C-alpha positions, 0 to 999 in steps of 0.5 A: 086513715094516717093523716099523710095518706088521707093527704095524698089522697084529698090531693089526687082526688081520690077515697079510700079504697080505690087503685093509688098505682106505684109511682116507682114501677106502676104496680097496685100491690102493696102500696105505701104512701111515703115520707121522701123525708123522713118524718125520723121515728113518729116526729112532726106533722110538718113532714105531711104534704103533698110534695113529700109523699109518693106512693110506692109498694112496701119492697120500694119504701124499704129501699129508700130507706136503706139506700139513701140514693133510692130515696134521692132518686124517688125524689126525683121522680116524684117531682116529675110526677106532680109537674105532669101531673099536678092534681089529677091520678096518673094513670097517663104519667106511667106511659110518659116518655120521660118518666121512663127514662127516670125509671131505667137510672133507678134501674141502675141505682138499683143494680149499683145497691146490688138488687137490679136481679129483684128488680129488672124487666 
């Protein structure tokens, strides 16, 4: 297991193989642990801390690397995520009305980036 994945799991008291939910979409399929501030092609381990690590889908991960605006908004959602659920796993987070407002804003960014149809609900 990669170090940053272990840090994420340990922070939320999860074990390898447990269900991890995307902080963006709430899905459990194809989850990656993303560095919000990139390690720049295998860079330093100093980027491996919980405030810089978020669980997102493979597609959301690709969008973070493709669109700076998307990644910046994911950072804001992750900050909210940690505020609401600082040490426990976020099952209640996904039902939070504040989160839903941020999620709508994120879909607006996707629309501006030309990906709205693929992610609209």
